[in-house]
C-alpha positions, -999 to +999 in steps of 0.1 A: -361+473-181-350+447-154-322+459-133-290+439-133-268+438-102-232+447-107-209+416-106-172+417-101-148+388-105-144+387-067-181+382-060-187+352-037-217+339-056-198+341-090-167+324-075-189+296-061-206+293-095-173+292-113-158+266-090-189+244-095-186+246-132-149+238-131-155+207-110-183+195-133-161+200-164-132+182-148-155+153-138-168+151-174-132+151-187-122+123-164-153+103-174-146+109-211-110+098-207-120+067-189-146+059-216-120+064-243-095+042-224-120+014-220-129+015-257-093+015-268-083-014-245-113-034-257-102-027-293-067-039-284-082-071-269-103-078-300-073-072-323-053-096-301-080-122-303-083-118-341-045-123-345-046-154-323-075-169-341-060-162-376-026-176-366-042-207-353-067-212-381-045-201-411-011-211-397+002-176-400+037-171-385+051-142-364+059-122-396+023-114-401+025-090-372+052-069-389+031-068-421-001-060-402+017-032-384+029-016-416-006-018-432-024-004-401+001+025-396-003+033-433-041+034-431-042+052-397-011+075-397-025+097-369-032+068-346-005+055-323-004+019-310+001-002-341+038-009-338+049-045-340+058-045-303+023-032-293+006-057-316+025-085-298+013-070-265-023-072-278-019-108-287-004-115-252-032-095-237-058-117-254-040-148-243-039-136-207-076-127-206-097-152-227-129-139-212-140-104-225-162-099-194-132-100-172-114-075-195-144-051-192-145-054-154-108-050-146-082-047-173-102-022-194-105+001-163-068+008-161-044+024-186-028+003-213+007+009-200-005-006-166-017-037-185+017-039-202+034-040-168+010-067-156+019-088-187+056-083-184+059-090-147+032-115-138+024-150-151-003-159-126-038-149-137-051-144-101-022-120-093-028-100-125-064-095-117-056-086-081-031-060-090-054-046-117-082-042-091-058-027-066-045-003-091-080+008-101-092+011-065-062+031-052-054+051-084-018+038-086+005+053-112+025+030-134+056+035-113+037+027-081+022-004-097+058-016-106+069-009-071+041-028-055+046-058-078+084-059-072+079-056-035+056-087-036+026-069-022+002-097-032+022-122-010+026-097+019-010-086+022-027-102+052+005-120+062+008-106+098-001-126+128-032-110+144-061-116+168-085-095+147-109-124+140-116-126+177-114-090+188-131-071+159-165-073+141-163-096+111-165-068+085-138-047+101-117-078+109-115-089+072-105-054+061-079-049+089-064-083+083-058-075+046-044-041+054-016-054+076+014-066+057+043-088+066+071-079+061+071-041+056+098-031+032+118-001+044+143-001+015+138+037+012+157+044+044+192+057+048+203+051+084+236+050+101+253+017+108+245+018+146+207+022+142+186+023+174+148+024+177+145+062+181+168+066+150+146+042+130+115+061+141+130+095+131+141+081+097+105+068+091+091+103+100+116+119+076+105+096+049+068+096+059+056+098+023+074+066+014+063+050+047+027+059+041+029+044+006+043+012+021+016+011+048-011+014+021-040+036+012-060+051+040-034+057+066-031+093+079-001+103+100-010+117+134+025+120+149+055+103+165+063+102+202+027+111+208+023+120+244-002+103+267-007+112+303-020+085+326-023+090+364+002+119+362+028+098+343+039+105+307+040+078+280+050+082+244+037+062+214+064+057+187+041+063+157+003+071+157-019+069+126-056+071+118-071+049+092-098+066+072-115+034+059-114+015+093-123+047+112-098+040+139-065+049+154-035+027+146-006+025+171+028+013+159+054+002+183+088+000+166+114-027+176+148-034+162+149-068+178+131-101+174+095-102+188+092-108+225+060-118+243+062-088+267+058-064+238+021-072+237+016-060+272+030-026+264+009-024+233-022-035+252-016-005+275-012+019+246-044+007+229-064+010+261-051+045+268-058+057+232-093+043+234-100+062+266-081+095+258-082+100+220-109+078+205-141+096+195-174+078+203-180+072+165-145+057+161-139+019+159-116+002+184-079+012+182-056-013+165-020-019+175+009-031+153+041-044+170+067-040+142+098-061+148+129-072+130+117-108+131+093-131+148+086-167+157+052-176+145+043-198+175+055-173+201+036-145+185+004-166+184+007-175+221+014-139+230-018-128+213-040-156+223-055-141+254-051-104+245-086-089+241-075-057+222-070-058+184-033-063+178-009-075+151+027-087+150+045-079+118+081-075+107+101-049+089+127-056+062+156-032+060+181-026+033+207-053+034+235-031+047+212-019+075+202-055+085+238-064+091+241-034+115+211-043+137+220-058+171+209-094+179+191-102+211+223-118+224+243-087+216+218-065+234+218-088+265+256-088+265+257-050+264+232-048+293+253-072+313+285-052+306+268-020+316+255-034+349+290-048+356+306-014+350+280+002+372+287-022+401+324-015+397+318+022+399+297+018+431+325-004+447+352+021+440 
């Protein structure tokens, strides 16, 4: 008789075998769920199309939906989704997507409740398709989808002023441009009335999960006040990230004032230092984002024109109560003048 080796639950080979089976079963479950979702949404689209066609051809009014709902629920008591409200969604769904091929490529790939959100909150077909694709690509939950729509992500994507087209390869440039938003919404922050740059930085670190969501998929947090040593001197980067898709470091310099041209010189220094000290040979060029309270488009474009490192100028949008507490440039300059005057008085005493 063949000998059988003893096998215990802790055996490494068995554990590896079990983990592999679990992974394959979960993958199959996900695929089955996706297939069921696609079939269900296509069915909803077809029902919606039939309702539209019959109402137009037969002159049926809105009451037919109530009657249809009762009959379908009576025939399929174990099947949810045939309420009058959901049938009206099906009709609206068919109106929004006249082409079945588009439904199969995008809308049928995301859950029905996601499609309901798109129908409720968006009228523009281009935006609906864009959010559906983004939701599919990034695996957004329904709540995240709502958040992204309400924050105007479609309008904010690619809105920053950059020099990427000139400083990055075309494929990376296009991706990077679309990744940088303007403005960045920081409504999740709770900061004191006298916020300063370091306090803003600390608040973002404390809410790093929310900030990463606002930055977008692919950003990995490396650290804040990241120390660099150059010629025996220490320099500290406000926020340092690595982007997994772009395969590069991303330096963020936080400002609570309007953009100033000199900010690009400091960022240029940080990018060069990160490229030399941290960048791996396989990494792409480091990207810098100067994140300010506001910016003048022309000044930002001039400031970036002759900069040869990849850089963007974007703005952050605070909660309304926090915006009122931020100092203006004039206030900061007055404070500096007062401080210098006081220092001179002390020296003369």
